[in-house]
C-alpha positions as CSV (number, residue, x, y, z in Angstrom):
1,M,-84.1,-28.2,24.7
2,N,-82.6,-30.1,21.8
3,L,-78.8,-29.6,22.4
4,Q,-77.7,-30.7,19.0
5,T,-80.1,-28.3,17.2
6,A,-79.0,-25.5,19.5
7,V,-75.2,-26.0,18.9
8,Q,-76.0,-26.4,15.1
9,A,-77.7,-23.0,15.2
10,I,-74.7,-21.4,17.0
11,L,-72.2,-22.7,14.4
12,T,-74.5,-21.7,11.5
13,Q,-74.7,-18.2,12.8
14,A,-70.9,-18.1,13.2
15,V,-70.4,-19.1,9.6
16,Q,-72.8,-16.4,8.5
17,R,-70.9,-13.8,10.6
18,C,-67.7,-14.9,8.8
19,L,-69.4,-14.2,5.5
20,D,-70.9,-11.0,6.6
21,E,-67.6,-9.7,7.9
22,G,-65.7,-10.7,4.7
23,D,-63.5,-13.4,6.4
24,F,-64.1,-15.5,3.3
25,S,-66.6,-15.8,0.4
26,A,-68.5,-19.0,-0.4
27,P,-72.0,-20.4,-0.6
28,V,-73.3,-21.2,2.9
29,P,-73.3,-25.0,3.3
30,E,-75.5,-26.9,5.6
31,V,-73.9,-27.2,9.0
32,V,-74.0,-30.9,9.9
33,M,-73.5,-32.1,13.4
34,G,-72.0,-35.4,14.5
35,H,-70.0,-36.8,17.4
36,P,-66.3,-37.2,17.8
37,K,-64.9,-40.8,17.5
38,R,-63.6,-40.5,21.0
39,P,-65.9,-39.0,23.7
40,E,-63.0,-37.2,25.5
41,H,-62.6,-35.0,22.4
42,G,-66.0,-33.4,22.9
43,D,-69.8,-33.8,22.8
44,F,-70.3,-32.7,19.2
45,A,-68.2,-32.5,16.0
46,C,-68.7,-30.5,12.9
47,N,-67.0,-30.7,9.5
48,V,-68.3,-27.4,8.0
49,A,-64.8,-26.0,7.6
50,L,-63.9,-29.0,5.4
51,A,-67.1,-28.5,3.3
52,L,-66.2,-24.8,2.9
53,A,-62.5,-25.3,2.0
54,G,-63.0,-25.9,-1.8
55,P,-65.5,-23.1,-2.5
56,A,-63.6,-20.6,-0.3
57,K,-60.2,-21.7,-1.6
58,R,-58.8,-21.7,1.9
59,K,-57.2,-24.4,4.2
60,P,-59.9,-26.1,6.2
61,R,-58.0,-25.7,9.5
62,D,-57.7,-21.9,8.9
63,L,-61.4,-21.7,8.2
64,A,-62.2,-23.7,11.3
65,E,-60.2,-21.3,13.4
66,T,-62.0,-18.3,11.9
67,I,-65.4,-19.8,12.4
68,V,-64.6,-20.6,16.1
69,S,-63.5,-17.0,16.6
70,R,-66.9,-15.8,15.4
71,I,-68.9,-18.1,17.8
72,A,-71.4,-16.2,19.9
73,D,-72.9,-18.1,22.8
74,P,-75.1,-15.8,25.0
75,E,-76.7,-18.8,26.8
76,G,-73.4,-20.3,27.8
77,L,-74.0,-23.7,26.2
78,I,-70.4,-24.2,25.0
79,A,-67.5,-24.7,27.4
80,G,-64.9,-25.0,24.5
81,A,-64.4,-25.4,20.8
82,D,-61.2,-27.0,19.6
83,I,-59.8,-27.7,16.1
84,A,-58.9,-31.3,15.4
85,G,-57.2,-33.0,12.5
86,P,-57.5,-31.3,9.1
87,G,-60.2,-28.9,10.4
88,F,-62.9,-30.6,12.4
89,I,-64.5,-28.4,15.1
90,N,-65.1,-30.3,18.4
91,I,-67.6,-28.8,20.8
92,R,-67.6,-29.4,24.5
93,L,-70.8,-28.4,26.4
94,A,-70.7,-26.6,29.7
95,Q,-71.4,-28.6,32.9
96,S,-74.3,-26.2,33.6
97,V,-76.0,-27.5,30.5
98,W,-76.1,-31.0,31.9
99,H,-77.3,-29.7,35.4
100,R,-80.1,-27.8,33.7
101,L,-81.0,-30.8,31.6
102,L,-81.3,-33.0,34.6
103,G,-83.8,-30.5,36.1
104,D,-85.8,-30.5,32.9
105,I,-85.9,-34.3,32.9
106,L,-87.1,-34.5,36.5
107,E,-89.7,-31.9,35.9
108,A,-91.0,-33.5,32.7
109,G,-91.2,-37.0,34.2
110,E,-92.4,-39.6,31.8
111,T,-93.1,-37.0,29.1
112,W,-89.4,-36.0,28.7
113,G,-88.3,-36.5,25.2
114,A,-91.8,-36.6,23.8
115,G,-92.5,-35.1,20.4
116,E,-95.3,-32.8,19.6
117,S,-98.7,-34.5,19.1
118,R,-99.7,-34.8,15.5
119,E,-102.8,-36.0,13.7
120,S,-101.0,-37.8,10.9
121,P,-99.7,-40.0,9.6
122,R,-102.0,-42.5,11.4
123,V,-100.0,-45.6,12.1
124,L,-101.3,-49.2,12.5
125,I,-98.9,-51.7,13.9
126,E,-100.0,-55.3,13.6
127,F,-97.9,-57.9,15.5
128,V,-97.9,-61.3,17.1
129,S,-101.1,-62.4,15.2
130,A,-100.4,-66.1,16.1
131,N,-103.0,-68.6,15.1
132,P,-105.5,-68.9,18.1
133,T,-105.0,-72.7,18.2
134,G,-102.6,-72.9,21.1
135,P,-100.4,-70.9,23.6
136,L,-97.8,-68.4,22.5
137,H,-94.2,-69.6,22.2
138,V,-90.9,-67.7,22.7
139,G,-90.8,-66.8,19.0
140,H,-94.1,-65.0,19.3
141,G,-92.7,-63.3,22.4
142,R,-89.9,-61.7,20.4
143,G,-92.2,-60.2,17.9
144,A,-94.5,-59.1,20.7
145,V,-91.7,-57.1,22.4
146,V,-90.5,-55.5,19.1
147,G,-94.1,-54.5,18.2
148,D,-95.0,-53.1,21.6
149,A,-91.7,-51.2,22.0
150,L,-92.1,-49.7,18.5
151,A,-95.6,-48.6,19.3
152,R,-94.5,-46.9,22.6
153,L,-91.6,-45.1,20.8
154,L,-93.8,-43.8,18.0
155,R,-96.5,-42.6,20.5
156,L,-93.8,-40.8,22.5
157,A,-92.7,-39.2,19.3
158,G,-96.2,-37.8,18.9
159,Y,-97.7,-40.2,16.2
160,P,-101.2,-41.5,16.5
161,V,-100.7,-45.2,16.8
162,T,-103.1,-48.2,17.0
163,T,-101.9,-51.7,17.8
164,E,-103.7,-54.7,16.4
165,Y,-103.8,-58.4,16.6
166,Y,-105.1,-60.2,13.5
167,L,-107.1,-63.2,14.8
168,N,-107.1,-66.1,12.3
169,D,-110.5,-67.3,13.4
170,A,-111.6,-68.7,10.0
171,G,-110.5,-71.8,8.2
172,S,-109.8,-75.4,8.9
173,Q,-107.3,-74.9,11.7
174,V,-110.0,-73.4,14.0
175,Q,-112.4,-76.2,13.1
176,K,-109.8,-78.7,14.1
177,L,-109.4,-76.8,17.4
178,A,-113.2,-77.0,18.0
179,R,-113.2,-80.8,17.3
180,S,-110.2,-81.2,19.7
181,L,-112.2,-79.3,22.3
182,Q,-115.2,-81.6,21.7
183,Y,-113.1,-84.7,22.1
184,R,-111.5,-83.5,25.3
185,A,-114.9,-82.4,26.7
186,L,-116.4,-85.9,25.9
187,E,-113.4,-87.4,27.8
188,L,-114.2,-85.3,30.8
189,V,-117.9,-86.2,30.6
190,A,-117.0,-89.9,30.6
191,A,-114.7,-89.5,33.6
192,R,-117.3,-87.4,35.4
193,D,-120.1,-89.9,34.9
194,G,-118.0,-93.0,35.4
195,S,-119.4,-94.5,32.3
196,G,-116.0,-95.6,31.0
197,A,-117.3,-95.0,27.4
198,A,-114.5,-92.6,26.5
199,P,-114.6,-91.2,22.9
200,T,-112.2,-92.6,20.2
201,E,-109.1,-90.5,20.0
202,P,-108.9,-88.6,16.7
203,A,-106.2,-89.6,14.2
204,E,-102.8,-88.1,14.5
205,G,-102.8,-84.7,12.8
206,D,-106.5,-84.3,13.1
207,W,-106.5,-82.6,16.5
208,Y,-104.5,-80.6,18.9
209,P,-103.5,-82.9,21.9
210,G,-102.0,-80.2,24.2
211,E,-103.0,-79.9,27.8
212,Y,-104.4,-76.4,27.1
213,V,-107.3,-78.0,25.2
214,I,-108.3,-79.9,28.4
215,E,-108.5,-76.6,30.3
216,A,-110.7,-75.1,27.6
217,A,-112.9,-78.2,27.5
218,Q,-113.5,-77.9,31.3
219,R,-114.5,-74.3,30.8
220,Y,-116.9,-75.4,28.1
221,L,-118.6,-77.9,30.4
222,D,-118.8,-75.2,33.1
223,E,-120.2,-72.4,30.9
224,V,-122.1,-74.2,28.1
225,G,-122.7,-77.8,29.2
226,D,-122.1,-81.2,27.8
227,P,-120.8,-81.2,24.2
228,P,-122.7,-82.9,21.3
229,V,-121.8,-86.5,20.5
230,G,-120.8,-87.4,17.0
231,E,-119.8,-85.3,14.0
232,V,-120.4,-81.6,14.6
233,T,-121.3,-79.4,11.6
234,G,-123.2,-76.3,10.7
235,E,-124.3,-73.9,13.4
236,A,-123.2,-76.2,16.2
237,L,-119.7,-76.3,14.8
238,A,-119.6,-72.5,14.4
239,E,-120.6,-72.1,18.0
240,M,-118.0,-74.5,19.2
241,V,-115.4,-72.7,17.0
242,A,-116.3,-69.3,18.5
243,F,-116.0,-70.7,22.1
244,A,-112.7,-72.4,21.4
245,V,-111.2,-69.4,19.7
246,E,-112.3,-67.0,22.5
247,Q,-110.7,-69.3,25.1
248,M,-107.4,-69.2,23.2
249,R,-107.7,-65.4,22.7
250,L,-108.1,-65.0,26.5
251,S,-105.1,-67.3,27.1
252,I,-103.0,-65.3,24.6
253,A,-104.1,-62.0,26.1
254,A,-103.2,-63.3,29.6
255,T,-99.7,-64.3,28.5
256,L,-99.1,-60.9,26.8
257,D,-100.5,-59.1,29.9
258,R,-97.6,-60.7,31.9
259,L,-95.3,-58.8,29.4
260,N,-97.3,-55.6,30.0
261,I,-98.5,-55.8,26.4
262,S,-102.1,-55.2,25.3
263,F,-103.8,-54.5,22.0
264,D,-106.1,-51.7,21.0
265,V,-107.9,-54.0,18.5
266,W,-108.4,-57.7,18.1
267,F,-109.4,-58.0,14.4
268,S,-111.4,-61.0,13.3
269,E,-110.5,-62.7,10.0
270,K,-113.9,-64.2,10.0
271,S,-115.4,-60.7,9.9
272,L,-113.9,-60.2,6.5
273,H,-115.8,-63.2,5.1
274,D,-119.0,-62.4,6.9
275,S,-119.1,-58.7,5.8
276,G,-118.3,-59.4,2.2
277,A,-115.0,-57.5,2.5
278,L,-113.0,-60.3,0.9
279,T,-115.3,-60.4,-2.2
280,A,-115.2,-56.6,-2.4
281,A,-111.4,-56.6,-2.3
282,M,-111.2,-59.2,-5.1
283,D,-113.8,-57.2,-7.2
284,Q,-111.7,-54.0,-6.8
285,M,-108.5,-55.7,-7.9
286,R,-110.3,-57.4,-10.8
287,G,-111.8,-54.1,-11.9
288,A,-108.4,-52.5,-11.9
289,G,-107.1,-55.3,-14.1
290,H,-104.8,-56.9,-11.5
291,L,-106.5,-60.4,-11.5
292,F,-106.7,-63.0,-14.2
293,D,-108.2,-66.5,-14.5
294,Q,-106.1,-69.5,-15.4
295,E,-106.4,-73.3,-14.9
296,G,-109.6,-72.8,-13.0
297,S,-108.1,-70.5,-10.4
298,T,-107.9,-66.7,-10.0
299,W,-104.5,-65.2,-9.9
300,F,-103.0,-61.8,-8.8
301,R,-100.6,-60.4,-11.3
302,S,-98.0,-59.7,-8.7
303,T,-95.1,-59.9,-11.2
304,A,-96.3,-56.5,-12.4
305,F,-95.1,-55.2,-9.0
306,G,-91.8,-56.9,-8.8
307,D,-92.8,-60.3,-7.3
308,E,-91.0,-63.3,-8.7
309,K,-94.2,-65.0,-9.9
310,D,-98.0,-64.4,-9.9
311,R,-100.0,-65.7,-6.9
312,V,-103.3,-67.6,-6.6
313,V,-106.0,-65.7,-4.7
314,V,-109.0,-68.0,-5.3
315,R,-108.4,-71.8,-5.8
316,H,-110.2,-73.8,-8.4
317,S,-112.5,-75.1,-5.7
318,G,-113.7,-71.5,-5.1
319,E,-112.0,-71.3,-1.7
320,P,-109.9,-68.1,-1.2
321,T,-106.3,-68.4,-0.2
322,Y,-104.7,-66.9,2.9
323,F,-103.2,-64.3,0.6
324,A,-106.7,-63.3,-0.5
325,S,-107.7,-62.8,3.1
326,D,-104.5,-60.8,3.8
327,I,-105.3,-58.5,0.8
328,A,-108.8,-57.9,2.1
329,Y,-107.4,-57.3,5.6
330,H,-104.9,-54.7,4.4
331,R,-107.6,-53.1,2.3
332,D,-109.7,-52.8,5.5
333,K,-106.8,-51.2,7.3
334,Y,-106.5,-48.5,4.6
335,E,-110.3,-48.0,4.6
336,R,-110.2,-47.4,8.3
337,G,-108.1,-44.3,7.6
338,F,-104.6,-45.5,8.5
339,D,-101.8,-43.9,6.4
340,H,-98.8,-46.1,7.4
341,L,-99.1,-49.9,8.0
342,I,-96.4,-51.7,9.9
343,N,-96.4,-55.5,10.1
344,I,-94.1,-57.4,12.5
345,W,-93.4,-60.8,10.9
346,G,-91.1,-63.8,11.5
347,A,-88.1,-64.2,9.2
348,D,-89.9,-67.0,7.4
349,H,-92.2,-64.4,5.9
350,H,-89.4,-62.7,3.9
351,G,-90.7,-63.9,0.6
352,Y,-94.2,-62.7,1.4
353,I,-93.3,-59.1,1.5
354,P,-93.1,-58.4,-2.3
355,R,-96.5,-59.8,-3.0
356,M,-98.1,-57.9,-0.1
357,K,-96.5,-54.6,-1.2
358,G,-97.7,-55.4,-4.7
359,A,-101.2,-55.9,-3.3
360,A,-101.0,-52.5,-1.5
361,Q,-100.1,-50.8,-4.8
362,A,-102.9,-52.7,-6.7
363,L,-105.3,-51.3,-4.1
364,G,-104.2,-47.8,-4.9
365,H,-101.5,-47.1,-2.2
366,T,-97.8,-46.7,-2.3
367,A,-95.4,-49.6,-1.6
368,E,-93.8,-47.4,1.1
369,S,-97.1,-47.1,3.0
370,L,-96.7,-50.8,4.0
371,E,-93.6,-51.6,6.1
372,C,-92.8,-55.1,7.1
373,L,-90.3,-55.7,9.9
374,L,-88.8,-59.2,10.3
375,V,-87.9,-60.7,13.6
376,Q,-85.1,-63.2,13.2
377,F,-85.1,-66.7,14.6
378,V,-82.9,-67.7,17.5
379,A,-81.8,-71.1,18.6
380,L,-82.3,-72.0,22.3
381,L,-79.9,-74.7,23.6
382,R,-80.3,-77.0,26.5
383,G,-77.3,-79.0,27.8
384,G,-75.0,-77.7,25.0
């Protein structure tokens, strides 16, 4: 039982009785329910008498008294209705209502408060989506909790919701991860064999020196074998990238599992390149007149959608930007049949929202179909 809706219906019927009985004459306003500023004044408050005062040409307090006199409450929901101030109607619910509600809650269990199941709009919530090059940090944790809580609330409300992690498994950062794993694995091989011929440490900034890479390297030795020596390229590099990314994904999933958070889909950025989806997205936008070439690069005319400047999607080298991948990714989301997309981003992505909403519109969708929620940063102090 929705108590607010039930009380709203009782007051609406009381107003209608006043009109039917000729107590006053005026267009029937919408009866809006709220709450008193102080809980001891009641459970609900209604200002319908004040809304009626002008059209009815009556004092709002007199109207409120007339409306209260016309209240019919066959179910015994209302314990009392008082007039406050210039004409507010404060409603107090009967104790039996709360007793009955407690029984309903206990009987319904975890389904109490749930909305009716619906088929649309289909909602996709993408959150965390940290680069798979290291463990999650506390900032990722904040976004994870927000995204998961939102998904649970929307599911309880009856919406079909899918949760998704966008895995950035393409680009130079995962190649650097693979080479870091190779270096650590070669270190372990040298220590194991006692050869003392440890590999040369990569230059600062060219590798990830965290302890987690050593753990992944040991699993590589256990599951794959000794790593190649020397520069790794081509298929060998691709295989090492795939192994390294999967190890990081498993580590990330294990951390999230400790928060009781899991994802319905782990979406691979690499799949967009391999399937031709990125090229298809650029072709669609160019065909619609939203791309132009300048200074050897390809640009998205995002200023047409309210962005502060146009954005590069393909560099003069022919390499697509991260923004191009994001456009293709969001196109894929829509093509999978999702009606409403929600992204949980860090506050540093604030400036990214206009261009992404512009891309959604360029792809033929509304700006409102893409919702970006920002998780603010927090400072953690130690020793003051």
